[in-house]
PADOTI-255216 format. One record per atom (N, C-alpha, C): y, x, z. Coordinates in steps of 0.05 Angstrom, whole numbers, plus 5000, padded with zeros to 4 digits. Example, Ala and Ser with C-alpha at 12.3 -4.5 7.8 and 13.67 -1.06 7.14 Angstrom:
2
488652645156 491052465156 493452645156 495552575142 497952735143 500152585157 
end
This chain:
333
497650175000 500050005000 502550185000 504350124982 506750294978 509150174994 510050325013 512150225032 514650385029 516950255027 519550385028 520950315054 521550525069 522950495095 525750605092 527750435095 530550515095 531450565123 531850815130 532450895158 535350975162 536250945187 538751055195 538351345204 540551515201 540451785211 542151825236 542751605250 544451615274 542951735298 540351735298 538851835321 536751625329 535451665352 533351485361 534251195364 532451025355 532750735357 529850635361 529150555385 526350515392 524950335372 526150105365 524649925347 524250045319 526350165308 526150295282 524050525284 524150675305 522250905308 519350805312 518950585326 516350475329 515250375302 516950265286 516050165259 515350405242 517050615242 516450855228 513750975237 513450985263 510951095275 508550945265 508750675264 506450515255 505650585227 507650605209 507050655181 506150945176 507451135190 506851415186 504051485198 503251335218 500751395231 498451225219 499151065199 497150895187 496550975159 494950825145 494050885118 495950765098 498350855098 500450745080 501750975064 502550905040 503951085022 506951045027 508151235042 510851185053 512951345037 515051195030 517451305017 519851235035 521851405035 524151355052 526551505043 528851425053 531351565048 531751795069 530251765092 530751955114 528251965132 527352205139 525152235158 526252285186 525652125206 526452185234 524752415245 525852655243 524252895251 523552895280 525052755297 524452765325 521852615332 520552485313 517952355318 515652565317 516152795306 514052985300 513853215321 511453335322 510953525343 512153805338 513553835316 514954085311 517954065317 518753835329 521553785335 522353925361 524754035362 525754155387 527853975400 527953725392 529953535402 529053365425 526453355431 525353155449 526753135475 527253355489 528453345516 531353255516 532553245492 535353165490 535652865484 533352735479 533452455470 533652265494 534452015487 534551805507 531851765520 531751725546 529251695560 527551945560 528852185556 527552445556 525352465534 525452285515 523452295493 520652215501 520352075524 517651995533 516351805512 513751815511 512051615497 511951655467 514251645454 514351605425 515051855410 516552035422 517752255407 516252525410 516252675388 514952935388 511952915389 510852695378 507952645380 506452665353 507652575332 506252565306 505752845295 503452895284 502953165272 504953215249 506153455249 508253525230 507253515201 504653565197 503653565169 503853295155 504153085171 504552815159 506952815141 508952975148 511452975132 510953055103 508853215099 508253305071 507453065053 506552855065 505652615050 507852405047 510252455057 512452265056 514252345033 514952155016 516752214994 519652125001 521452315000 524352245005 525652184979 527151964978 528451874954 531451864959 533051964940 535951924941 536651654928 539151584929 539951314919 539351274890 539751474873 539151444845 536151404839 534451554854 531551524851 530651254861 531951164882 531350894893 531850684872 534050704859 534750504839 532750494816 531650724809 529750734787 527050634794 526250654820 523550594829 523450344846 525650204850 525849994870 523849764867 522849724843 520949494838 518049584839 517549824849 514849924851 513549894878 515149794898 514149794925 512949524933 510949534950 509749284961 511449164983 512649334999 514449235020 516849425021 519249305024 521749455029 522849365056 523049555074 523749495102 526249655110 528349515118 530749635130 530249645160 529649885171 528749895198 530949875219 533449905210 535749895230 538249815216 538449555208 540449455190 543349485201 543649495227 546349505238 547549795240 545949995232 546850265235 547550395209 548050655209 549050795186 547151005175 547651085151 546351325139 548551475124 548751735129 550851905117 553651775122 553951665146 556551545155 557351295140 555451175125 556050925111 554150715123 555250475127 553650255138 551450185118 549050175129 546650115112 546949845099 547949655113 548149385101 550249365079 552149555079 554249545058 553549725034 551749915038 551050095017 548250045007 546250125022 543450105013 542649815008 543249635027 542349365024 543549234999 546049264995 547449144972 546249254946 545849514943 544849634919 541949554913 540349554934 537549474931 537249184924 538749014938 538648724933 539448654904 541348794894 542248744866 540348834845 538549024852 536749144832 533849074835 533048954857 530248884860 529748604848 527448584834 526848334821 525848114840 524148194858 523048004878 524648034904 526147824911 527947834933 526447784960 524647974967 523147954992 523648195009 526148245015 526848475032 526548405061 525348595076 525048565105 527248725119 528648595137 530848715151 530248695181 530548925195 530048935224 532649005239 533248845259 535548885276 534648925305 534649165314 533549225341 535649275362 538149195356 540349235376 539949065401 541249155423 540949015448 542348745449 544348705433 545848455433 544348245417 545147995420 543747765406 545047685380 547147825371 548447755346 546647805322 546847635302 545347655277 547347675254 546847845234 548547865211 547647645192 548947415193 548047185178 548147225148 550147375138 550247425109 547847575099 546947765115 544547925107 542047745111 542047595133 539647435139 539047225118 541147125105 540846925084 539547045058 539547315057 538547445033 535947605039 534747565062 532447725070 530747585090 528547715097 526847625120 527847795143 529447675160 530947815180 529547795207 528948025219 527648035245 529548135266 529847985288 531748055309 530248085336 530748315349 529348365375 530348185397 532948185403 534048015424 534847745412 532947595402 533547345388 533847115408 535846945402 536246705418 536046455400 535746225412 535345985397 537545925377 539946005384 542245935367 542046065340 540546285338 540246425312 537446395300 535946205311 533146185303 532846095273 534845965262 534645885234 535146115215 536246335226 536846565209 534946805212 533546815235 531947055241 529346985254 527447175252 524847155265 524747365288 523147305308 522947495331 521247735325 521947955338 520348205337 520848355363 518948515372 519148645398 518348935396 518949085417 517949355421 514849335424 513649575425 510749585428 510149865439 507549925442 506650185451 505050305428 505650565420 504150685398 501150675404 499650545387 496750505392 495350775394 496050965378 494751225379 495351385404 497351305419 498051445444 496751325469 495151115466 493850995489 491951195501 491851215528 489951405540 487051325536 485351525535 482451465531 481251325555 482251395578 481251275603 483551185621 483150965635 485150875654 483750805680 485250805702 484150735728 483750435730 481550355741 481050065746 482749985770 482849725774 484249615797 483149745823 480549765824 479249875848 479850175853 480650315832 481150605834 484150665840 485750465840 488650505846 489050585875 490950765880 491250865907 493950785920 495650645905 498150555917 498850275905 500250115921 500849845913 503049845892 505149995896 507549985879 508350265870 508750295844 509650555834 512450625844 513050875850 515650955861 517950935840 517250955815 519350925794 520350635793 522950595798 524150325799 526750345783 526950205760 529350225744 531850115757 531649975779 533949875793 535350095809 534050325813 535150535829 535150795814 537550905808 537851155793 536451385806 536151375832 534951595847 531951625841 530751425828 527951435823 527351565795 529451635780 529051755754 528752065758 526452145768 526052425775 523552545762 522152395745 519552475735 519752615708 517952805704 517452895676 515452705664 514752745639 513052545625 510252525638 509152745645 506452745657 506452595684 508252665702 508352535728 509252245726 510952185706 511851905701 509451725696 507651805679 505351645673 503251655695 503051875709 501151905731 501851705754 504451675760 505151495782 504651205775 504751145749 504050875740 500950835741 499551045732 496651025730 495350965757 496351065779 495051025805 496150795821 497850635808 499150405821 498050135812 497849955831 497049675824 499349535808 501749585817 504149455805 506249665800 508049595780 510449765776 512649575768 515049635778 517349465774 518549515746 519249305732 520849325708 522849095708 525049135693 527148935693 528548925666 530248725663 532048715640 534148935644 534749085623 536849285624 539049195605 539749355585 541749265565 540749025550 538149025544 536748795532 534248735547 533048505542 530648425556 528248605548 528048665523 525748825514 526249115522 524149255530 524449525540 521749675538 521849925530 519450085527 517950105553 519350095576 518050125602 515949905606 516349655597 514349445600 511649545589 511749655565 509349725551 508149985562 509850165571 508850415584 507250355609 508150165625 506750085649 504049955642 504149775624 501649635616 499549825604 500550035590 498750225578 497050365598 497850365624 496350505645 494750305662 494250065650 492649865664 493949785691 496549775691 498149715714 499649455710 499749285730 501049025728 504049055731 505548895717 508448895719 509348725743 511248825758 512848645775 515548625761 516148385750 518348335732 520148115743 521848185763 523647985774 525547875753 525947615753 527847485735 526647415708 524047455704 522847405678 523247125668 523446925686 523746645679 526346595664 528246785666 530846745653 530846855624 528646985616 528547095589 528846885568 530546925547 530746735525 528046705512 527446465503 524846395492 523946575469 525846635451 525146785427 525447085429 526447185452 526447465457 523847535471 522447755461 519747805471 518147545469 518147425446 517147145443 514147125449 512647345445 509747335451 509147385480 511047475495 510547555523 509547325540 507447355555 506247135571 507847085597 509946935595 511746895617 510346755641 508746545636 507446405657 505546585672 504046755657 502246945670 503847145686 506147235676 507747435691 508847315716 509547055716 510546935740 508346915761 505846875752 503646865770 503147145782 503447355766 503147625775 505447685795 507847605789 510147645808 509547525835 508547275834 507947135859 505747275875 503747375861 501647515875 502647775887 504447915873 505648155884 507248095909 508847895908 510547825932 508747745955 506647595949 504847515971 503547765984 502747955968 501548195978 503548345996 506048345988 508048516001 509148396026 509548126027 511048006049 509547786064 507347686053 506047456066 504547536091 504747366112 503247416136 500347336133 499647206111 496847116107 494947356103 496047586097 494347806091 493147946115 494547926138 493648056162 493747846185 491547826199 491447636221 493347716244 494947536253 496647586276 495147536301 496147636323 494847586349 494747286355 496847146347 496946856353 494746716338 494346786312 492246656296 489546716308 489146966318 486547036329 486146896357 488346866372 488146726397 487146446394 488246306373 487346036368 484446026360 483646226344 480846236334 478946306356 479746496374 477946576396 479246496422 478846246430 480146136453 478746216479 479246476486 478046576511 479746796522 479146886546 480847096559 480547366545 478547386527 478147646513 479447646486 481147446480 482247426453 483947666447 485447776466 487247996460 485648246452 483548306467 481848536461 480548496434 479448246429 478248196403 480248216381 482648106386 484748106366 485548386357 485948566377 486748836371 484648976355 482148936363 479849056348 479748956320 480148696317 479948566290 482248666272 484648686283 486948786267 486449076258 485449246276 484849526269 482849536246 480749366249 478649366228 479849286201 481449076201 482548976176 484449186164 486049306180 487949506170 486449756159 484249836173 482850066164 481550026137 480949776130 479749716104 481849636083 484349676090 486649606072 486349316063 486049146082 485548866076 487748746059 490148856061 492348756045 491648736015 490148926005 489348925977 486548815974 484648885993 481848805989 481548505986 483048346000 482748055998 483747955971 485048115956 486248025931 485148165907 483248345910 482248495888 481148315865 479648115872 478447945852 480547805835 482647705849 484747565834 486347755818 486947995828 488348195813 486848285788 484248305791 482548365767 482848155746 482747905754 483047685734 485747695720 487847725736 490547735725 490847975706 489848205715 490048445699 488548425673 486248295674 484648255649 486248085629 487447875639 489047705621 491347855610 492748015626 495048165617 494248385597 492048515602 491148725584 490148605558 488948375558 488248235533 490648175517 492848095530 495348045516 496448305505 496348515521 497448775513 496048875488 493448865487 491948965464 492648805439 493048545442 493548365418 496448375409 498348395428 501148365422 502948595431 501948775447 503648975459 503449255447 501749295427 501649555414 502649545386 503049775373 504249775347 502649625326 500149565331 498549415312 499749135307 501449045324 502748775320 504348765295 505449005286 507149005262 505548935237 502948975237 501348895214 501448595211 501348455233 501548165232 504348065226 506248185239 509048105235 510048135206 509248365194 510148425167 508248325146 506148185154 504148065136 503048275117 501848485129 500648705114 497648665109 496648775088 493848755082 492248935100 
end
C-alpha cells in the first residue's frame, strides 16, 4: 500500500508522530515531504524533547529511513494520483515556515483526482478548521459535539512494537499507587527506565487531564498492566478519547478510593467488639487486626475484583489503545 504522509517540521507532535510510527513500523510503502528524525535510534535529540522523549522517540531502527522516499513539491504534483492514501498528519502546523493548510493542502487538493484526503488535527484545543474539513476526511483529537458534523474522533495510542514482553500481574504488584503524579511537579524525577518501573510495580497510577484530555501517560500506564486512577474522567467530552471506557474507569476510580480510604478494609475494634461480645474482645481484636495487616488485607480482599477490572481495561487497551487502532480509523487493508 502506497502512503503519502505530509508532515510538519516544527518538532514533536505526539499524534502526528504516532501516525508516522505506525506506518514506518508497518508493511507500507511510505512517501513524505519530511522525515521526523527524532523517531529513530540514531537521533541525538531525544533528551531535549517534550516529555524527555519517553516511549516514542529514538526507538525506530535508522535503516528504515532508507526505504522512505522524500518528495519535494514539484515531485508531489507529478505523482499525487499514485497514492492509496494521502494523510496530512498535522494540519495546523507549518513546513518550511509555511502553513501546511495554505500550501500543501491547497496544491494537493487542486491536483488530486479523487478527493479523499485524510487530515489530522492533534492540537490540544477543540477548534476545527471548517474550510479544510469540508474538503477532507478530518480527524480531530480533542473533538466536541459542536464540531461533530465536520470531524471524526482520533486519539493517542501506545506504539505496539514497544509493548513489554512481560508485565507484572496484579498479584505481583508491590505498591498500591505509583509515586509519579502529574498533579505535582515534584514527582517529575524519573528517567525512562525508572519511570516505567514505578508503573510496573504499582496497582494504580494517577493520570489527569492536562492541556487536553488525551495524554500519552494514560497509555504508558496501561502498557504496564497498571490501572488508571483518573479523577474527573466523567467530565470528558463524549467525542474526545471517544473509545475510552468511561463507565469502566469510574468503577476503577471507585475501587481505588475504597481501597485507600474506606474503613471496610480493616476491622475496627468496635466492629470486632460487636462480633465477639465477651470480655476478651479487646485481646481478640488486637490479634485479629495484626493478622489482617500482616497479610496486607487492604489489597488481598480486593484482588479478585481488581483482576476483573484490569482484564476488562487491558482488553480495551489491546483493541483501542495501541497504534494498531489507526488501521481501523484510516480504513486500511
